[in-house]
Residue, then its C-alpha position, 0 to 999 in steps of 0.5 A: m797805529d801799529n795795525l795801520f803801520d803794519d798794513i802800510l808796511k805790506v805796500v811799502p816794507e822799506l818804509k819802516e827802515d827808512y823812517f826810523e833812520r831818519i828819526r835816528v838822524l833827528q835824534r843825533i842832530l838834537k843831541d849834537g847840535p849845531i852840528g855840520r854834516k861831516g860831524l854828523a856822519e862821524n857820529l852816526a857812522m854813515t858816508e856823507r852822500p846819503l846823509r845829505t839826502i836824508t838831512d835835505i829832506l829833513k830840512r824841506q819838511g821844516l825838522i831841521d834848520s841849517s846855519p854857518a854853525g850847523m844843523t839844529i833840531t826845530s820844534q816840528g823835528e822834536r814833535a817828530i822824535a816823540t812820534g817815532q818814540d810812540l811809534w816804537r812803543d806800539i811796534s815793539k808792544i812795550h806795554l807788555h814789558e811796562k806791566a811786567l816791570a810794575d808787577v816785578l817791583n810792586i808799584a802803581d805803573a811803569r813807562i819804558v823808553s827805548g835804549d840805555i841811558d848809560l850808553d846815550k844821554n839823548i834818551l833823557f829827551e824822550m824820558g822827558l816826553q814820557v814825563s810830559k805824556y803821563l802828567d798830561n793823562k793824570l792831571s785834571d784841570g786846576n792847580h797842581t804843586i810839583a815838588i822836583t829834586g836836583g841831580s843831572t837827570m832831573l835837569a835834563v827831564s825838566e828842560h825837555i818837559q812839554l805839557n799841554h798848554s791848552a789844558n786849564r791848569h796851573f802850576t807851582v814848582v817847589a824845590a824838594r831839597g837844598g844844595i849838596g855842593d852840586a854845581s848850581a845847575t844841577q841843584a834842585n833850586t835851579i831845576s825848580d825854576i827851569l821847570a816852572q818856566r817850561l810850565h808857565g807856572h810859579n817857582i818857590s826855592l828851598y834856601a838850606p844847605e845840606n851837610l849841616s850839623e843837626v843843631a844848625n839844621k834845627a836852627l834853620m827849621n825855625d826860620p820863617v821862610i824855610q817854614s813857608t816853603l816846607s809847608r808849600l812842599k806839603e801840599a805838593n801832589v806830584l813829586l819828580f826825583s831820581v835815585g842815585s848809586a850809593k857810591i856815587m851819592a856818598r862821594r857827592r855829599g862829602l861824607d866823612s869816613k865813618s859814615n862811608s864805612k858804615i855805607k860800605t859795610d852794610h851794602a848800601v846800593g842806592e840813595a834817595f832823599g838822603c837815605f842810603f839803602d840795601k838791596d832789600g830796601n832797608i835804610v843803612h844810613r841817613v843824612p840829615r837834610i831839610g826838605l821833603q823826607l822819604e816818609d812824605l812820599a806816601d803823602v804824595d798822590l803822583p810820586i814819579l821816579i825817573a831813572g834809567g841805565n843798567m848801572k842803576a837797575e839795583a838801586i831802582q829794584a831796592f828803592a821800589k821795596l821801600a816806596p809807597k804802592q802809588l809810585v811810578i817809574i819812567t825808565d829806559q830798556g837798560a834798567s828795565n831789562t836788568v830788573l826783569n831779567g833778574e840781573s840786578h840781584 
């Protein structure tokens, strides 16, 4: 695609600027819609006259809809954004950076989308598309079990996953953990249900609160319903999860002062699956939890870490040191550039 596009640009050099400007407008409508032209112009730092020309074209092409509430993206518009991301990948030679990132992290594979999620949450849409493409390429026909954790990243990604429905695949989605006091929208049970609907599959929830005593956890482990869900988790061939900042996750989990002190004293930088770890990948504190455990990742064929932003770069690099070698990461330039430039140490 990049050679063809280069040939076209030799004849129409202004095409590249116009194309990516329209993609930028589509991305902003996706993020902020429904939105009026005035608000969109302000968000894009553009004047209304040239923006009107662009949005009129996009509407005629069926890429956006307009109503009294404002402009919204259409399914064709979403596909246009995805194509724009593909074209950016070809032009930027991002595959070279992806190989370098996988080598630095010593993992199986990496995919990078443009931008920094810390600066633009819309990038989550593009990360969701990359997850979709990766799964489409890797998953054969037949039955698949996907385990998924909670959190705002996983919520946004699950809402944007678009697998090829023509493929002869059937999905069971299982929540990989119980609740940790999050808002219900970002709990694993809610997200697994959303993903199951997107995949036209079956959802299995895990009704097990976290932050319980060790005695309470052992008692819950004997519950037949929980035992059944844990058995299905063990069958997962795909795992979708993220990592978090140790400081933020300690607050979300409502840890006591002793645990917080240990996490701080031992210089934890990240958390995943209830495990707080330092920059060298050493687990410094562990929260008892019911659900998929860190050790279970080794038995998952395709564990996919989805995390981006410069602020998560250190946690990503640290987690890779304790993860199985088949780990795949879907991330953004914000995190990948920081890791590749050696700034996350």
